[in-house]
C-alpha positions in Angstrom: 0.0 0.2 -0.1 1.9 3.2 -1.3 2.1 6.3 1.2 2.5 9.3 -0.9 4.7 12.2 0.6 4.2 15.8 0.0 5.6 19.0 1.4 4.1 22.0 3.4 3.7 25.3 1.2 4.9 28.5 3.3 2.9 29.1 6.5 2.8 32.8 5.9 0.8 32.3 2.5 -1.5 29.9 4.4 -2.3 32.6 7.0 -3.1 35.2 4.3 -5.4 32.7 2.5 -7.1 31.8 5.8 -7.6 35.5 6.7 -9.0 36.0 3.3 -12.2 33.3 4.3 -13.0 35.6 7.1 -16.4 37.4 6.5 -16.8 35.5 3.1 -20.1 33.7 1.9 -19.5 30.5 0.1 -22.5 29.3 -1.6 -22.7 25.9 -3.2 -24.5 22.5 -3.8 -23.7 19.3 -1.7 -22.5 17.0 -4.3 -22.4 17.9 -8.4 -22.8 14.4 -9.9 -26.1 13.9 -10.6 -27.3 12.5 -14.1 -30.5 14.0 -14.1 -29.0 17.3 -14.3 -27.6 16.8 -17.7 -29.7 19.5 -20.0 -30.9 21.0 -17.1 -28.1 22.7 -15.3 -25.2 21.0 -17.2 -25.6 21.7 -20.8 -26.8 18.6 -23.0 -23.3 18.6 -25.0 -21.1 18.9 -22.1 -18.8 15.9 -21.4 -19.3 14.3 -18.0 -15.8 14.6 -16.8 -16.1 18.2 -17.4 -19.3 18.4 -14.8 -17.0 19.4 -11.8 -15.1 22.2 -13.6 -18.6 23.6 -14.5 -20.2 23.5 -11.6 -17.1 25.4 -9.9 -17.3 27.8 -12.3 -21.1 28.6 -11.1 -20.5 28.3 -7.4 -17.4 29.0 -5.0 -17.9 26.0 -3.1 -19.2 22.5 -3.3 -20.0 20.0 -0.5 -18.0 16.7 -1.0 -20.8 14.3 -0.1 -19.0 11.3 -1.6 -16.5 11.1 1.4 -19.6 10.4 3.6 -20.4 7.1 1.9 -16.7 5.8 1.3 -13.1 6.5 1.4 -11.7 7.8 -1.6 -8.2 7.8 -3.0 -5.5 10.5 -3.2 -5.4 10.1 -6.9 -9.7 11.0 -7.0 -9.2 14.0 -4.5 -6.1 15.3 -6.4 -8.2 15.3 -9.6 -11.0 17.1 -7.9 -8.7 19.8 -6.5 -7.0 20.1 -9.9 -10.6 20.6 -11.7 -11.6 23.8 -9.8 -10.3 27.5 -9.9 -7.0 27.9 -8.2 -8.2 30.6 -5.8 -11.4 31.6 -4.4 -13.0 28.3 -4.3 -13.1 25.7 -1.3 -14.4 22.3 -0.9 -16.5 21.5 2.2 -16.1 17.9 3.1 -18.4 15.4 4.7 -16.9 13.2 7.3 -17.4 9.7 6.8 -20.6 7.8 8.0 -18.4 4.8 9.1 -17.3 7.4 11.8 -20.7 9.1 12.6 -22.9 6.3 12.1 -21.2 3.1 12.5 -18.8 3.8 15.5 -21.0 6.5 16.5 -18.0 8.5 17.5 -16.3 5.9 19.8 -13.1 4.3 19.1 -12.5 6.4 16.0 -8.6 6.7 16.0 -8.0 4.3 13.3 -11.2 5.3 11.4 -10.1 9.0 11.6 -6.8 8.0 10.4 -8.2 6.3 7.4 -10.2 9.2 6.6 -7.7 12.0 6.6 -4.9 9.8 5.1 -7.5 9.1 2.1 -6.7 12.0 0.0 -8.1 14.8 2.1 -4.6 16.2 2.5 -4.5 16.9 -1.1 -7.0 19.4 -1.0 -4.4 22.2 0.2 -5.8 25.9 0.3 -9.2 24.4 -1.2 -10.2 22.9 1.9 -13.1 24.4 3.5 -15.1 23.3 6.8 -15.5 19.6 7.5 -18.9 18.6 8.1 -20.0 16.1 10.6 -23.3 14.6 10.4 -25.0 12.6 13.2 -27.9 10.3 12.7 -31.4 11.6 14.1 -31.5 8.2 16.2 -28.3 9.2 18.2 -29.1 10.9 21.5 -26.6 13.6 23.0 -24.0 12.4 25.3 -21.4 15.1 26.4 -18.7 13.0 27.0 -18.6 11.3 23.6 -19.1 14.5 21.6 -16.4 16.4 23.8 -13.7 13.4 23.4 -14.5 13.0 19.5 -13.9 16.9 19.1 -10.9 16.8 21.0 -9.7 14.1 18.4 -10.3 16.2 15.6 -7.3 18.0 13.8 -7.4 21.8 13.7 -4.7 22.1 11.0 -3.3 20.2 8.3 -0.1 19.4 10.3 -2.2 17.7 13.1 -4.3 15.9 10.3 -0.9 14.5 9.1 -0.3 13.1 12.6 -3.8 11.7 12.7 -3.5 10.3 8.9 -0.6 8.1 10.3 -2.7 6.2 12.3 -4.2 4.7 9.0 -4.6 1.1 8.4 -4.6 -1.3 5.4 -8.2 -0.7 4.2 -6.6 2.1 2.0 -6.0 -0.2 -0.8 -5.6 2.6 -3.2 -2.9 4.6 -1.4 -2.6 6.8 1.4 -1.5 10.4 1.8 0.0 11.5 5.0 1.7 14.5 4.1 -0.3 17.7 3.2 0.4 19.9 0.2 0.1 23.0 2.1 -0.3 24.0 5.8 -4.2 25.2 6.2 -6.1 25.7 9.3 -9.2 23.4 9.7 -12.6 24.4 10.8 -15.4 21.5 11.8 -19.3 21.8 11.9 -21.8 19.5 13.4 -25.2 18.7 11.8 -27.5 17.0 14.4 -31.0 15.9 14.4 -31.9 14.6 17.2 -33.9 16.9 19.8 -31.7 16.1 22.7 -28.9 18.4 21.1 -31.0 21.4 20.6 -30.1 22.9 24.3 -27.4 25.1 26.1 -24.9 22.0 27.2 -24.2 21.1 23.5 -23.8 24.6 22.4 -21.5 25.3 25.0 -19.4 22.4 24.2 -19.3 23.5 20.4 -18.1 26.9 21.7 -15.3 25.2 23.9 -14.2 23.4 21.1 -14.6 26.2 18.7 -17.0 23.9 16.1 -19.9 25.5 14.3 -23.4 24.3 14.8 -24.8 23.5 11.6 -28.0 25.6 10.8 -30.2 23.0 8.9 -33.6 23.9 7.3 -35.2 20.9 7.0 -38.7 21.9 6.3 -39.8 20.9 10.0 -38.9 17.4 9.6 -36.2 18.0 12.4 -35.5 20.5 15.0 -34.3 23.9 14.0 -31.9 26.4 15.5 -29.8 29.1 14.4 -27.2 29.0 17.0 -23.9 30.6 16.5 -20.7 29.0 18.1 -17.7 30.0 16.6 -16.2 32.4 14.0 -18.0 30.8 11.0 -21.6 29.8 10.3 -22.6 26.4 8.3 -25.8 26.4 6.5 -27.5 23.3 4.9 -30.9 24.2 2.8 -32.9 20.8 2.6 -36.2 22.5 1.4 -38.5 25.0 2.9 -41.8 22.9 2.8 -40.9 19.2 2.0 -37.4 17.6 2.8 -35.3 17.5 -0.3 -38.2 18.3 -2.7 -39.3 22.0 -1.9 -37.6 24.9 -3.4 -37.3 28.8 -2.0 -39.5 31.5 -2.9 -38.2 34.9 -3.6 -39.0 36.1 0.0 -37.4 33.1 1.5 -34.0 33.4 -0.7 -34.5 37.3 0.3 -34.7 36.1 4.0 -31.5 33.9 3.8 -29.9 36.6 2.3 -30.5 39.2 5.1 -29.1 36.5 7.2 -25.8 35.8 5.6 -25.6 40.0 5.4 -26.1 40.1 9.4 -23.9 37.4 10.2 -21.0 38.9 7.8 -21.5 42.2 9.3 -18.4 43.7 11.6 -21.1 44.3 14.4 -21.8 40.6 14.6 -18.2 39.4 14.1 -17.6 39.3 10.4 -18.3 35.6 10.5 -17.4 33.6 7.6 -20.5 31.7 6.1 -20.8 28.5 4.2 -24.4 27.8 2.5 -25.2 24.3 0.9 -28.3 23.6 -1.4 -29.0 20.0 -0.5 -30.2 18.5 -3.9 -31.5 15.2 -4.6 -31.0 13.0 -7.8 -34.2 11.0 -7.5 -36.1 13.2 -10.2 -35.6 12.8 -14.1 -36.7 16.3 -15.1 -34.9 19.6 -14.0 -36.9 22.8 -14.2 -35.8 26.0 -12.9 -36.5 29.8 -13.0 -34.2 32.8 -12.6 -34.1 34.9 -9.6 -31.7 37.2 -7.9 -30.4 36.9 -4.3 -28.9 40.2 -3.4 -27.1 40.8 -6.7 -26.3 37.1 -7.1 -28.1 35.2 -9.9 -29.5 31.8 -9.1 -31.6 29.4 -10.7 -34.5 28.4 -8.3 -37.0 25.6 -9.3 -40.4 26.6 -9.3 -43.1 25.4 -6.8 -45.6 23.1 -8.3 -48.9 21.5 -7.3 -48.6 18.0 -5.9 -50.7 16.8 -9.0 -48.2 18.0 -11.2 -45.4 16.4 -9.3 -46.8 13.0 -9.8 -47.4 13.6 -13.5 -44.0 15.4 -14.2 -41.6 14.9 -11.3 -39.5 18.1 -10.8 -36.3 18.4 -9.1 -36.6 21.8 -7.2 -33.1 22.4 -6.6 -31.6 25.9 -6.3 -28.6 26.2 -8.7 -26.1 29.1 -9.3 -26.3 29.9 -13.4 -24.0 32.7 -13.6 -20.6 33.9 -14.7 -18.5 34.3 -11.5 -16.9 37.4 -12.7 -20.5 38.9 -13.0 -22.5 38.0 -9.8 -20.2 36.6 -7.0 -22.2 36.7 -3.8 -19.3 37.5 -1.9 -18.6 40.9 -4.0 -22.3 41.7 -4.0 -22.4 41.3 -0.2 -19.1 43.1 0.5 -20.6 46.1 -1.3 -24.1 45.9 0.3 -23.3 45.7 4.0 
């Protein structure tokens, strides 16, 4: 099993890049590899191999959800990093469900090593926050949460140490040396009601982790607690989980919240917002709206009868040149 060495980039340039993320708004989608999007979001004649490149030209961030389902390889993640813009773009990385759902955050040393050695260190300065999503059946356990958070690396150098605990499950190679020194951020999406209280929020603050603000159409509890220097938002649908889109008024309200979080009077927080989509539908129908100067495509709401006859994937997707309508630029000039 080969282990691939890498060298660190200069720490000073890393600090500059980390500082540039403060008060930025990164808007993106969760995943990009959805076959029904061909002919809708993706041009009909666009080769599949260029889909990530295309999506990254419309968004300044993409949440990697494939890392949740299985361990990747350094070669795969290196290819992803090469296909997105060199600057002003980051991947959010969803932590493996083996850690969160199978092990339930216990006895994780080797599993964490496998996760961080599976190619994550190849992202370098394109590394955004790590998302840890807990199952809705898992109750709050303060000791377990604190123990897990303390084991999470807070920068790529610490991640190298974690990665060296990997085992032979990484049959496609292991990467234990980061391509650059980068500070790491972690966010937790919880769904069981027992997490929505001050004790959990206090642990997040002490461990400098973010509470994920998740709009789940009322399926799971909701709170907009801010626990660290950045905010992580996941939009699953306003009326129906993974199905309903967002109206103009709802988008305006989210834009207002983003502007408030990023305002100096509220700490100039960095903000990461991801639209959670589903590949289950075969027809992609979208209309054009504006979110505080940022052009987006939002699927129209449809009557239930129409949904039954013609399935619609109501996904919000950016559809604009990055140089013309960049949400970061828009909100930087419209505080």
